Each structure stands twice: as C-alpha cells, then as structure tokens.
C-alpha positions as CSV (number, residue, x, y, z in Angstrom):
1,X,-146.0,23.2,-24.3
2,X,-146.7,22.3,-20.7
3,X,-150.1,23.1,-19.1
4,X,-150.2,25.8,-16.5
5,X,-150.6,24.4,-13.0
6,X,-154.1,24.8,-11.7
7,X,-154.4,27.4,-8.9
8,X,-154.9,25.7,-5.6
9,X,-156.3,27.1,-2.4
10,X,-153.4,27.3,0.1
11,X,-153.5,24.5,2.7
12,X,-153.8,25.6,6.3
13,X,-150.9,24.6,8.4
14,X,-151.6,21.6,10.6
15,X,-149.2,22.7,13.3
16,X,-151.3,25.6,14.4
17,X,-151.6,26.6,18.0
18,X,-154.4,25.0,20.1
19,X,-155.3,26.4,23.5
20,X,-151.9,28.3,23.4
21,X,-149.9,25.1,22.7
22,X,-148.3,24.5,19.3
23,X,-149.1,20.9,18.3
24,X,-147.3,19.0,15.5
25,X,-150.4,17.7,13.9
26,X,-150.5,15.1,11.2
27,X,-153.6,14.8,8.9
28,X,-154.7,11.2,8.6
29,X,-157.8,9.3,7.8
30,X,-159.4,6.5,9.8
31,X,-160.9,3.9,7.5
32,X,-163.5,1.9,9.4
33,X,-164.3,-1.5,7.9
34,X,-167.7,-3.1,8.4
35,X,-169.4,-6.2,7.0
36,X,-172.1,-5.6,4.3
37,X,-175.5,-7.1,4.8
38,X,-175.4,-9.3,1.7
39,X,-171.9,-9.6,0.3
40,X,-171.5,-11.2,-3.1
41,X,-170.0,-14.7,-3.3
42,X,-166.2,-14.6,-3.4
43,X,-164.7,-15.5,-6.7
44,X,-161.3,-16.2,-5.0
45,X,-160.3,-18.5,-2.2
46,X,-160.3,-17.1,1.3
47,X,-156.5,-17.7,1.4
48,X,-156.0,-15.7,-1.8
49,X,-158.1,-12.8,-0.5
50,X,-156.1,-12.7,2.8
51,X,-152.8,-12.6,0.8
52,X,-154.0,-9.8,-1.5
53,X,-155.2,-7.8,1.6
54,X,-151.9,-8.4,3.4
55,X,-149.9,-7.5,0.3
56,X,-151.9,-4.3,-0.2
57,X,-151.3,-3.2,3.4
58,X,-147.6,-4.0,3.2
59,X,-147.3,-1.9,0.0
60,X,-149.1,1.0,1.7
61,X,-146.7,0.7,4.7
62,X,-143.6,0.6,2.5
63,X,-144.8,3.8,0.8
64,X,-145.3,5.6,4.1
65,X,-149.1,5.8,3.6
66,X,-150.2,3.3,6.3
67,X,-150.1,4.6,9.9
68,X,-151.6,1.5,11.4
69,X,-154.1,-1.3,10.6
70,X,-155.7,-4.2,12.3
71,X,-158.8,-6.1,13.3
72,X,-161.0,-5.2,16.2
73,X,-160.2,-7.9,18.8
74,X,-160.6,-8.1,22.6
75,X,-157.9,-9.1,25.0
76,X,-158.9,-12.8,24.6
77,X,-158.4,-12.8,20.8
78,X,-162.2,-12.7,20.0
79,X,-163.2,-10.5,17.0
80,X,-165.3,-7.5,17.8
81,X,-166.4,-6.2,14.4
82,X,-164.1,-6.1,11.4
83,X,-161.2,-3.6,11.6
84,X,-159.7,-0.4,10.5
85,X,-156.9,1.3,8.7
86,X,-155.3,4.7,9.5
87,X,-153.7,6.2,6.5
88,X,-152.0,9.4,5.4
89,X,-153.4,11.0,2.3
90,X,-153.4,14.5,0.7
91,X,-157.2,14.8,0.9
92,X,-160.4,12.9,1.8
93,X,-160.9,12.1,-1.9
94,X,-157.4,10.5,-2.0
95,X,-158.1,8.6,1.2
96,X,-161.3,7.2,-0.1
97,X,-159.6,6.1,-3.3
98,X,-156.9,4.3,-1.2
99,X,-159.4,2.8,1.2
100,X,-161.7,1.5,-1.6
101,X,-158.8,-0.2,-3.4
102,X,-158.3,-2.5,-0.4
103,X,-159.0,-6.0,-1.8
104,X,-161.9,-7.0,0.5
105,X,-163.6,-3.7,0.0
106,X,-163.0,-3.8,-3.8
107,X,-164.6,-7.3,-3.8
108,X,-167.6,-5.8,-1.8
109,X,-166.8,-8.1,1.2
110,X,-166.4,-5.0,3.4
111,X,-167.8,-1.5,3.5
112,X,-165.2,1.2,4.1
113,X,-166.2,4.5,5.9
114,X,-163.5,7.2,5.8
115,X,-163.2,9.8,8.6
116,X,-160.6,12.6,8.6
117,X,-158.5,12.5,11.8
118,X,-155.7,14.7,13.0
119,X,-153.1,13.1,15.2
120,X,-152.3,15.8,17.8
121,X,-150.8,13.9,20.7
122,X,-149.3,10.5,21.4
123,X,-145.9,9.0,21.5
124,X,-143.8,6.1,20.3
125,X,-140.7,5.0,22.3
126,X,-138.0,3.8,19.9
127,X,-134.7,2.5,21.0
128,X,-131.9,0.8,19.0
129,X,-129.2,-1.0,21.0
130,X,-126.4,-1.7,18.6
131,X,-124.4,-3.7,21.2
132,X,-127.3,-6.0,21.9
133,X,-128.6,-6.0,18.3
134,X,-132.1,-5.1,19.4
135,X,-134.7,-2.6,18.4
136,X,-137.5,-1.8,20.9
137,X,-140.7,0.0,20.1
138,X,-142.8,0.8,23.1
139,X,-143.0,-2.6,24.9
140,X,-142.0,-4.9,22.1
141,X,-138.4,-5.9,21.2
142,X,-136.9,-7.4,18.1
143,X,-133.5,-8.9,17.4
144,X,-131.7,-7.1,14.5
145,X,-129.9,-9.2,12.0
146,X,-128.3,-8.1,8.7
147,X,-130.1,-9.1,5.5
148,X,-128.4,-11.8,3.5
C-alpha cells in the first residue's frame, strides 16, 4: 500500500506583479565560493580535482540545474576571489545539498555560502543561422556541425 503524500504548503507563484508589472521570475540560488582559512591537505592531484569539479558542473548543466558558473576574474585575467555558481533548485535546502556536493567544497577546499536569488529581469539574445551554420548567443558565435 502506497504512503499518502505529505501535505505541502502551496508554493507562491513567482510570476507575481511587482510595481504593477508582471515579471517572469525564476527562483535560483547564488552559491558563493570562498577559500577556507586552513584547508586540509588534498588527497588527490590538482588535475584530478579540476576534472571532478568540471565534470560535476557539466552534469548540473546537462540536467538543467546550472544557470551559470565561473571564477571571479578581472578584465586582465587576474583572479579576484574564488567564484560562484547560480543554480536552480526546489528549495534552499536542496540548493545547499547541490552546492555542498561540489568536489572542492566536499573536499573542504572551498566554503560555499548559498543565497536565494530571483531572476526578474535580463535577456539572452539567441540566433541560429541555418544557412551559415552558426549559433550566436549575445556577442559570441559558434559554428554548428553535426555530431559524428
């Protein structure tokens, strides 16, 4: 016999009016990465950690969870702090679970702070030119090629 579903509090619609304007909000979570004061010694090589980190982010992206990620860098390529992830999750608890599973954080090489964030405004300009075989996103363009 199946268990009865637990009664949940109804979720408030995110596309509610704001100042008389209906916004298509998206609930996300900003995951701020910082360096701990005394991280433990890594048991894996730096290359292995980078690969695990990259693989984790690619998996989140493929599942539609990752909104964006990257290091904090200035216009000259100099690091300014560590970095951040912006993820989609059903709750702050779920977001923290996802953030803390990131390999550097799991290995205590980074500290993750999760802040709820609603995307209200912004845009992406997407264009696909089939004749040219190009995809453009904002100011970047890629050549499209069929998979082998």
